[in-house]
Steps between C-alpha positions, in 0.01 A plus 500: 500500500221541751327200647137505598451622855841667532483861616750744354426791732215634707441870455272718710286707266426844636313802380670833559342842487749784477404864460740646246672827581433499876717362778238267646542138609386234255185311591551125472234232468583128493305325223612135506793272431592349166784285376691605193447158345121513548495853356726434199467131414199306379680171425785446750608169347537671160676817621859607538721810512762611249764772540494757218839529331443780250331838473286421195174525700581819692229695314253254657643554848708181513864580574823302487541319833125480570335166567196413293235259624383283213232233461492217251130414542369816334419540133675809363298793366640760261540754783694259726873504558624148441809284537553341159743305291506668161713352222709315760568801729329581832340840551249698705274720287141594439328209329375733224859603416631148434566435131670164453678403180499129577366407840320639804431338836330695779620365834338732755311825556644772724269562798701751700830667573698500823754778550723548799608853582841519660 
């Protein structure tokens, strides 16, 4: 879990202009610096990361092995991907697709995905 004031990573944001189809050097312009936590997280004390252990959300671009950044402080909308306990089992699905038989508890809303290419 993140704590307020803790920086995950500082990333230099740059704007690149590349002419497609020609062997010319790319023109680079430095814009500014951001931290991943300031870019992705509104409520650091209510945020955490989970490792995805199935491929059920691959059509939404979330793959097995990815890390999802989730926040507890956000109220889920129908279009949000949520972490939920449905009928006693934990899942990650679109809020609109959850159909409980007995019980439903929304724990967090997915804010982003982190994928490492190896």
